[in-house]
N, C-alpha and C positions, 0 to 999 in steps of 0.2 A: 448618172442619164435617169429618163424615166420609168419607175415600176410598172410594167406589167401596161405600158402603152399609154397612163394616164399621164395628163396635165398638171405637174408638180408648179409650187409656185416655182418664180424665176429665182429669187433666192438660192434653191437647194442645189446641194454640189451637183454636179458633172462628172462621173465616172472618165469619159473621154480627158476633159479638163483635165482630173484629179493627176491622170496619168503622164501628162509634160512636164520636164523634169530638163532641167539646169544640165547641159555637158561635165564631164570633169577633164580637164587636160592633161595627158598620159605622155608628156614629155621629161626626159632626164630618167628616165625608169634604170632602177639598177637590180642587180641581182639580187640582194635582199629583198626588195618587196617582191619578186619574182616569187620568192622561197615563201612568203607570206602571203601570197593570193593563192598559192600550191596547195598550202595547208589541207588540215584534218577537215576544221570547219567548214571553209571554204568547197572542196568538196563535196563533203553535208551538203551545203548550201543547195551546191549544182544539184546532187541527186535527190536532194525533195523535189528540186524544180521537174527533175524530169518523171520522179512519181506520178507529178501534180500533173504533167500533158498525158501518161499514162492514165491516171483515173479521168480524166477529160476525153479520150478516146474513148474508153470503156464504158464512161455515159453516154458516148454518141451513141455505141452498139444494141445500150442496155435499149435506147429511144428508138431506134431500128426496130430493133425485135419487138418492143412494145408495137410500133406502128403494124408490123407484119400480125402480130397473135388477133390486133385487130379486126384486120383485113380479113385473115382468114375466119373471126368470130363473123363478119357481116357474108363471108361465101354460105356460112356454113347456115346462118336466117335463111339466107335466099334457096340454099337447099331444103331446110325443112318446108321450106313453103311451099317449094313443089310436090315433097313429097306427099303434104298434105292433101293436096290437090289429087293425084294419084290415086291415092288410097277413096278418094271420094269418088272416083270418077270407073273403078272397079264394082261400085256397086249402080251396075244397069239397071237393072230390075224397078227399082225406085222413079216414076217419070218427073219427080222432084229436082232429081242433082243433074237430068239433062240437059237443065240449063243452063248450067255451071260452063262458061267457056274459059279456056288458055287462052294467055296472053301472049304462050310462045309454044310450039309444039314438044313435045319433052317424050321423051322414049318413059313408057312403063316399066314402073320395076314392079319385081312379085313382093308379096307382102314379106317374106320370109327373107329378104335383104333388108329390112327395116329395124333399126336399131332397138334393144330393148326400150330406152325410153319413152320413142317415139309410141311403140304398142302399146306399154302402159299407161299413155297419155288418153289414145284413143279408143284401148279399153274403156278406161276410166268415163269419155263422156258417149260412148256409145255402145250403153250394158244392156237395152231393149232394141225392141226393132222402132219404135216412134221415135226413139232420139235421134234417126237418119232426117228425119223431117228438121231438125234443128241445123243442119249441116249448114246451111247460107248465114245466121247470124254466127256459125263459131268462126267461120271463113272470113266474112267480114273482120268479126273481133280480131282476130290472128292477124288483116292483114292491116286494121292499123295500128296494134303492137307492132307489126314487123317498120312500117312506116315511121313509126318514132323512134325506133333505135335505130332505123336506119340513120333520121337528121340526129340524132345523137352521137353519134362515130362519126359523122360528115363534120360536126361544130368540132369533136375533141379533137380532129386532127388536123382544121382549122389551128387550132388552139397547140398539138405539141408541135406545129411546125411554128408557131409561131416562139415557142417558148427555145425552139433550138437553133433557131436564127439569133435570139437576144443573146443566146449561150454562147456561140461563135464571134460573135461581136465581144463578149467580154473577153473570151479566151484569146483572142487575137490582140485586145490592146494590150493585154499580161503580158504575150508572149514578145511583141512588140519593146514593152519596155528590159525584157529577162533579155534577149537579142541584143539592147543596147548596151545592157551592162558588162553581154560577156565578148562584144568588139569593143570595149574601154580597155577589158580586160586582157585581152589578147594582145591590145596595141600595150599596154603597158609592160606582158610578159616582152616583145618581140622590141622594144627601148631597152630593156632590161639587157636582152641580147647582146644589140648591137655595143653598148657600152661596158659590156664586158671585154668583146675584142678591139676597143681600141684603148685599153689600160698598158701607157706606159711610162710607167714612174710617176704618172696625176694621183697618188692614191689620195693626196688631201681635198685637189679638186673634186674626184669622187665620192667623197665621204661628206662633203659642202652639199654635193648635191643629194645624195641617200637623206640627209638629216633633213633636208627641205621638204622631200618629200613626205618622210615621216610629220612631220609639221605639220604642213598647210596639206595635203590633197590625201592621205590615208582617212583624215577625218571627214574631207568633205567628201570620200565614197559611202562612210561608216554612214553617215549621213542620209546618203543617199539611199543605201539601201535600209534603211527603218523608214523612210519614205514610202518605198516600195513595199514594205511590210504590211503599211498603215494603209495602203490604196488597197493592196489585197484582203486585208482585215476590211476595209470599208466594205469592198465588193460581196464579201462572203455574206457582211451583215445584210448588204442592201436585197440581197439576192434571197436571203431568208427571209428577209419580211414581206421580200416583195409576193415570194412562194403564199406567205401565212395569210397577207392581206388580201392574194385572189381566191384562197380559198374561204375567208372571211366572205364576201363578196359573193361566190359564188353562193353559198350557204344562205346566205340573205336573200340572194335574188328567187334563186330555187328555192325559199322559203315560202314567198309571196304566189309565183307561179305555179306551185306544187310539184317543177318537176325538176328533180334533181340529177347532177351529171353522175357526182361519184361515188352515191350510194342506191342503194336498191329503190325501184320506183313507187314501192310499197311504203314506203318510210314516211313516216306520220311527220306533222309539223314541228309538233315536238321537240324528236327526237334532232330533226333538220334543224330547231333552234339551239337546242342544246349545243348540235354539233361547232355552230355559228360560237356559241359562246367558251364552246373549247377554244376553237382556234383563235380568238379575240383574247382570251387569257394566256394564250403561247406567246402570241405578240405582248401582251403586257409585260411579260416574262423577261423577254427582249431588248423593251426596252428601257425599262427598270436596270437590265445590266448594263446597256448600252448607256446612260444616263450616268451611272456611276463610274464607270469603266475610261468612256469618251465623252467626257459632258463639251469639248469643242464638235460635237455633230449636232445641233441645235436643229439646225435644217430639213438634216434627215429625219431625226424625232418629229418635225413642226410637219415635214408633208406625210409620216406616218399619222401620226395625233388626226391631223385633216381627216386623209379616208375614213379612219375608224370611228370617227365622230360621223360620219355620213354613214356608216353602215348601221352608228349604234342609235344614228334619227329614224333608221326603218326598225330597226330589230325591237325596241323598250316600245314604239307605241301600238305592233303590232300582238307584241306580247301581254300589253294591258289591254288591247280588245279582246282575246281570245280570253283571258281571263273573268271579263264582264259576262262575255258569252256563255262559261261555265258558271256564275255565281245564278245567271239567268236561270242556267237549266237546273241548278241543285234548289230555287226557289228564293233566293237571297236577293233583299230584305224579307225575313218573316213577317207575315200581318199581325199584328198590335189592335187591339180595341179599346174604346175610351174605357171605357167599364174594366177592364183588365187594368187601368194606370187608375183610377178610382179605387178599385179595393186594394192596388198596394198603400198607395197613399194613407189609405183606413188601416194597414194589418198587417191584411190578408197578402195569403202565399198563391199567388197564380204565374208558375212559371211558363217563360214561350219556349215552342219550338224551338231547338237546334237545329238546321240544315246542317251543319257540320258535323254532326254526328250518326246523323241518317242515312249520309253519303254511303254508295256501296258501287260495288263491283266496276266496269270501266269508265262510271263516273267519278268516281272518286281514285281512280286513275290519273286520268287526266284532269282530275283539278291539281293533284298534288306535284304532277309533271310541271305542268302549269304555275305553279306556287314557286319550285324550287329554281322553275326558269327564270323569272320574276328575283328571288332573291342571287343569284349566280350575278346578275347582270346588275341588280344595287352592289353586291362585292365586287364587280368588277370596277365600277365606276366609283367606289372608296376605294380601289388603288387605285384608278389615274389619278383620283384629284391629290392622293397621300404623295404622287411621284410630279405633279406640276407643281403644287406647295409647300415642296421641298424648302425648309428655310422661314417660313411664314407659321401662324397662329392657323395651324392645320385643327386643333380638337372644333374649333366654331363650324368651319366648313365641311367636315367629314362628318358626322354621325345627325346624317338627315333622319326624317321618318320613314318606316319600312313601311315599301310601297305597295306591297301585298296587302297589309292592313289597311293602308288606307282607300282600299281599295273594298274592303270590306264595310267602311264607315261611310264614304261617301252615297252611297245605295240607302242605307239607314238613316242617313242624315236629313236627306232630302224628303223622307218618306216621313219623319217626325214634326220636318216644321207645318206641315199641314195640322198636325193638333196643335204645335207651338203658337199659332196664328189665333188661334182663340182663348189659349189663355193668356195673355198680355197682361190681362189684369190680375191670373192667376198663377204668379209665376213657381208657385210651389210644386203644380200641377208637373210645370216643364222638366226641374229639377229630380222629381220624382217618376218621373219615365224615363230621363236618362240615365240615374243612377239602378233603374230597372236593368234596362238593355246593354250597358255595365255589366252590372254582377251575373246577369243570366248566362251572358257569354262567355264569362271571365275564365272559366276551366276549361271550354273547347281553345281555346289558346294554349294553353298549358298543354291539354294532350294530344291533339291532333295536328298545328301547327308549329309548334316550338320545334320537336323532333325536326322537319323539313330544314328549318333556319338553323338548328345543327349540321347539319349534315351537308347545308353549303357554307358552312363555314364561316357565316356572317358573325364577328366577333363583336361582342357587347352590345347585343341584342337580346331582349325580353319579349315575347310576343305577348306575356300579362302588361306590360307596361307600356307597349305598345301601344295596345290594343285600348288601354285605358287614357293613355295621355290621346291618342286621335279623337276620341267621344269627349273627351273633355273641351279642346281644341275647336272642334264641331262646337259646342256650346259657347263656346265663349266667342266666338266669332258671330254666332246670332243673336248673343245678349247683347254684345258691340255696335250689334244692325240694326235690330230692330229693339230690345228692349230699353236701353238704355238713353237713344233718342227720345222715345215716348216721355220718360221720367224727365227727362231733361226739359220738354218742353211744359210739362204739367209743371215742375218750379219757377221756371218765368211767367207762366201764368198766372201763377198764385201771389208772386211778389209785385207783380203789374196790378193787381186788384188789393194786392194788401194782405194777402190770407194765405199762408204756404206752409198749416198745420198741416194739412190733410197729406200733400205731396213730399214734405220731408218725411211725415211717417212711414209713408209706401216706400221709398227709399233707403230710410234705413231696415224696412222688412225684408227690403231685395237683398241688404249687405246681408244679414244677419241668415237666409235661406244660402249664400253663394259661403260662407265660413260656413255653414252646416254642413252644405254640401261637402267641400273638401274636406272635411274630415272622415266624412264616411269613405271618402276616394282613399284617400292613404290609407284608411283602415283596411280597404283590400289588396293596396300591394303591400302594406306589414303584416297581414297574415296569412302570403304567399310560400312563406317560406324560405324566401331568397332575398338575400341580400342586396338594396339599391340604395343607391349613394342621391336620396331625395334633396338632401339638405341644400344643393348645388343649386345657386341659382336657377342656370338653365335646368335641368331637371325639375325644380320647384314650377317656375313656369306651365311647363309641360300637363302638369296634373292639376293645375287651378285654377276654379274659373275667375281670381280675383287678377290673373293676367290681363284682362281689359282692360286695367290702368296704367298696365305697362306702354302701351301707346295710349294711351291718354290723359294726359297730366291734368285738364283743365279740370276732368271727372274727379282726379282725385281732390284736387279744390277745393270742388262742390261739398264731395260725403266730408271732408274736414271741418267745411266750413259750417254743415250741418251738424257736426259729430261736437263742436266746438260748443254751436249753439244751446245744444241739450243739454249739457253737462254745467254749462255757465246756467242753465235755469234752475237747473236743479240744485245748484249750489247758492243762489240767490237766497232762495227761503233760508237754510239751514246760517249764513252767515247776518242773517238779522234777525236771527235769531240771538237773544242776549244770553242767557244760561249756555249755549254751546262754546260764548268766551269764559266764563266765568270757572263753569266746571273743568279744571284741571285734570290731564289723561296719565294718570297714573302708570309709571313703567312704559317700555317701546314695545310691546307686544302686537303679532301683524306684520310689522315692515322690519326693525331690528333685530338681530342677533344677540346684539349687546344688551347690559340690563338695565342702564343709564335711568336716569330719571329724569325727564328734561321739562315736566312739569306743563307738557303742552295744553292749551286746551282742545278740548275734544273736536273744534274746526278743524284742527291741523290731522287730524285724523281723517274727520270725512274730505278732506281735498285729496289727500293722497291717496284713498280709498276711488274716490272717481278717477284720480290721476292714472291709478295705474286699471280700472278697467276702460281708460279709452287707451293705453298699452298693449294691452291685449287686445281689440280691437285692430290693432296693424300687425300683430304676431303673426297672420297665415300671411299677409302682402308675400309674393315668391320675390320679390328683390330687396334688397338691403340699400339700396338708394331712397326706393319707394317708402320702407318702414321708416328711415332717417325724417324722410319729406313729411309723410306723416304726420312724425313727431313733434317736427317741429309748429307744422303749420295749427296741430290741435291737443298737444300735451304741452308745451312750451309755454301759451299764453292761458294756460290754466293757472299756473305757478307764477307769471305773472301779475294776473287780476287777483289773487289773493294778498300778493304782496303786495299791491297797490290798496286794497282794504287794509291790511295791518300797517300803513303806511297814515293813511286817515286815518283814523283811530289814535294812532299817537299821536298828529295835526292835532287833535280837537281836546286831547287830554293836556297837549302842552299852551294849546291855546288859553284856554278856559285858568287854568292853575298856574300855568308856568311850571307843572311839576314839583311844585310844591308839597301840594296834596297830597298823602298817602293813599289814598284809590288813583289818583292819575300813576301813578308810581307803580301802582300795583297791575294799573292797565297796562303799563308801558313794556314791564317785566313779561307778563303773560304773553304780549305781542314777541317780544324777544326769544322767549322759549319756541314759539311755535316756530320762529324764524329758524332757531337753532335746530330742531327737530327735523322738519322740512328738510333742511340743507346737510341733516344724515342718513335720511332714509336717500336722496337721489344720488348719495356719495354712492352709498352701500348697491344699489342700482347698479350705477356705472361700472360695477366692479363682476357686473352678471355677464355672460357671452352674447347674450342679443345687444347687450350694448359697445362691448367690446369690439364685434363684428364694423357694427356702424364707424363707431371711430379709427378703426383702421380703415376700412376702406374709403373714409373720407379724406384721413389724414394720405395716402396713398395718391387719390385726384390733386389734394392740394398742391403734392410734391411734384408731381408730374409738369404741373401747369404754374404754380409759382416759388416761390423759396417760403412763403407763407405758411405754408403744409410742411418744410422744413422746420420752420421754429416752432411750431406748435408742438411739434412730435405725435406719436402714436398712440398717445397715453392722454391728448383729451378726451375729453366725454361729453356725448351731446347737449348734455345739461351743461355747460361749462358756463354758459353765457348767466342763466337764472342762479347758480350757485354764488357766480362771484356778485350777484345782484344779493344776493343774499347776506352775503359775508358783509357788504355793504351796508346794510341797511344795520346788519348789529354791534358794527362797529360804530358808527355813526350811534346809537340810539343808547349803548352804554354808555359810549363819553357825556352824551346828556345827560343820565342819569348820573355819573360823577360829578360830572360841572356844577350840577345844581345842589348836590347835597357838599363838595366842596363850597361853595358859593353858599350855603346856610349856615354855615360850621366858620366861613371866615365871618359873616355879618355877628355872629354870638362870640367872638374872640377877639373885636376888636378891639375892645375895651382894653384886653389884657391888655395887648401889645401895645397899645399909647402909652400904656403907665410904665414908664424909663423908674419911676423911683424905686418899685422895689427890689429890681436888682439892683440898688447900690447902698441895700443895709448890709451894714460891718461885719453883724454876727450872725451864726446862723439859729435862725428862730424856730425853722422845721413846719412852718404850716405854709401849706399851699397856696395856691389861688384861684379861688372860687370860681371865677369869671372862667377859666379856662376847664375849671372840672365842669360847669353847665355845656358848655360846648362840646365836651369830648363827651356827656352825655344824649347830647342832642344827636352825635354822630354815631353812637354806638346802637340810637333807637332805630336809625335809617338801615346801618350796616346788618340789624336782626330783622328788621320787617324786608330787607333785600334776599336774606338767607332763605326767607319763609318761599316767598314771589318768585326767586329767580332761580334758575336751573343751575346746577353747579358749575357749567365752566363759565356761566357767562358771570359768575358771582365773584368767584375765584378772579374774576380779570377787575370786576370792579371794586374790588377789597383792595387790589394791589394797588389799584389805579389813587383810590381815596389813599392809600397809603404816603404815596410819593408823592402825591399834591398837598399833605399836610406837611411833610416833610422842609416841602418847597417850602412852601408858607410861614412854618416856624420858623423858618432860617433865614430867610430873608428879612422876617417882620421880625425878629427878635435879635437873631448872636449878632447879623450884618447891618444893625440899625445904630452899629457907634454909639452905642449905648456901653455904660460904663460898669464894668462886674468885680461886683467884692466880692466877699467870702459868704458873704450871707446871702447874695444875689447868687451866687452859681450855687448855692443850696436849693435854695429857694426852682431853680431854674431845672435843676438835676431831679426834684421830690416832683415837679408837672411834668418832666418826660418819663419819670417812672411810672406814672395815673397812665399817659399816654404810648404805652408799651403792653400796660397790662390787658389797657381796651381790645389791644389786637392779640393778645396772644390766646386769645381764644380760636384762632385760626389758623395761627403758626407758630413753633417751639421758642422762635427768636425773632421776636420781634422786632429787636432793635435791630438787625439785622436791613429792612425794610424802609429804615429813616437813616441812611448812611449819612448826612449831612450832619444832624442834628448831634447824631451819639459820635459825629467826631468832632464836632464844634464844641460838645462839652466835654471834651478828653484833652482838648488845648485848656480847656476855663479852668479845669480841673489839677493841671499840671501847676509844681512850683517854682519858684523863683529860677532855681537854677536851669533848668529844663526848658526855659523864656532863652535864658543867655543861651544854651546850646543849638537852638533854634537860629536863634540869631548869627551863628556862625556858620552851623552845618545847612543850613535854607534845604534844600531839595533833600540831599542824603539823607537827612535827620528826618525826614517826613518819612521815605520811603523805611528807615530802620526801625521806625515805630507805629509803623501800620496805619497812615492817613495815607488814602489811597484817593477818596472823592472828594476831597477838597485841592483846591489851584495854591502856590505859594502866597500869591499875593492874600488870598479871601485867610490863609494861617496866619499867616503878619499881622491884617487886618482884626483879627480873633488875639491874638497876643497881645498884641497892643491895646485893644481894650481891657484888657484885664487887668485889675488895677491890685496890687497886692501890699497893704500894711506893716507896718515895721521893717 
């Protein structure tokens, strides 16, 4: 039914409809069922029902007694009025009292018959003879108070009558349900008695009927009893909520009219508001319990929430309006002049007056009560949202800025903007003023307001952090509305004119001021002595002026474009200086913790230093996605530009001499060293927490949107693409160096490989091939030059690649060339390989291991005739037993076939 006469939504459950239940048939009852219903549990159930009826009758008697007391009070008020008028008429000697007229003739009582309280009242008002002239005014005031009291009593009587009628309707409905249950129980008992009288040997049929009743009718009846209990619980909850909401609406209405019915007329509006908040909290407690225990009562909860919303829609604006009036009385915001700001910017100390420290007496008490009321309202709103958002991401919606702190900041923001409009071309004054105000009033937040927040039990709020956050937010809002649009227009105008240097400088200067301001603001929080998690994105955005870029990614792109252009212009002159390319950078100081010597040129260190400066510019950004986007737009292109420059230098060296010249080879080697150094530094950076956060955030977003993120995994770095390009550059040019050296070696030993007669010598002469020695001398010279100019990691890859190429070249050109090997030729070939192994012995302990094919081919050529026959019989098994693993059976048979044995 409607609560307190209010019109609820049409889908709200009506109590009268909830009390209509299906009847349970009572046929075929037995004596056993009758004993069940006469059990102790059922008797206790009906005893509770009887007690409920007694409580209802007692409640009705209490209501009647209350009405009687109010009637007696009304009569007493009329008697007081009559006694006062009688007392005034006893002073017949005063001429001004002769004009008083009675509305009805009453018998004048003797003053000795007056009550002590009335005598004290008259003695207090008429202490001197001159006070008698004030009697008409006093009489009119008393008359007005009596009239108001009578009206209040009349309103209360109407409300009591309405409550009694509603209570009677609920009681009659519940009584009807219990009467219906009692009738069913009586019918069931009578049917049990009848069944007992007709037992004439039909125990089996009776037993079957008993089982039917136990199986069908008894569960249905138990279910109906449970439904009745649910209806009773619903009715009690609805009545309780109706009473609480009625008290809330009464308190809210009274706080607006200044006429509260339930408490003393002299109660202040703040006390009335606190009383309304108290009732609202009690209502929220009941709704929270109902939500957990009876989640199916959603329509009742919705109806109550609707009425609570209407009450809060009146209560919160009224509290805020009173708070603003109190702030005006305090003299908030305090006045500040331009001279104070300029002196502060120059380093002089001039603190502003703080009205929060200066308030005293009733003004301080009223402000604290109003501040506490706002905090209680916000805590109530937080609890309601927590209940309504159960099952959702509540953390985002629950933490809202502190309302009372916002009311402190708003007038300061409006007053500051009058100064800000004069300083668009000098933004350093804007930041100085905001920081000064924030710093000068931050102590009062801890000492004056924080205890009130703690008293309101507003969990998770720090007045210092909320004050700083609100001030920074107001600054960010002004920057987004007034400052940045002007700077963007200047950039557009300069780009059209073809001169954009001044606008870019102004933009970078503004960014520098914002970064410096954020550092100073964060120091205010860090120096407070309290632990605040400001590294979370949500918290960091609230205390960073750079949060303007969160809502304007187009401005972020403009910023990255300016930063990229600035750093590339600075690197251009350094890249054009040939000294920066020729001088090697010894060690890895400044960027790597390792001690490897990458032999990189100075330009690589300069590029990495500029790159680190660009990355440091984005560290204060209050969002991980913003920082990642900044690095992709401003930092990654720097690496790509450097790689393009290296590629151009290598292509120039290749185009001029095909890398045959030593200077060209050294030039390419230095470029490879620079790439290797940059790759190592970027990999080390990617292990930093700053970059790991970006990689994790990016991977989580990709995994939610597609399977690409799952494939990449959480370990991917933001510089992953750039690192892959650097690796590809290294592989390409290391391979080109190896190819060029092998091509020169092949050209020098071509005659050596064409001379097949040298392998057909029948006797061991012990001489070496001079052409092969010259080719090895060329190879050794190139490797030594690469050892000096190339970094250690890539040098190892180069000489191993050369060894593998020489192995393949000699094996295919000599061993597999269908030439006949005699004993003298095998000895000569063995001597040549000894020289080859000696060349590479400077860089490894077992050089023959890097020439597996020619080494195993030489072993086959040196074997005896009997071993040749064993190979022909054993084939693959013989190769495995003799350690020949790098040659196939066909290759081994061909080598053995070309071996010629004498005698």
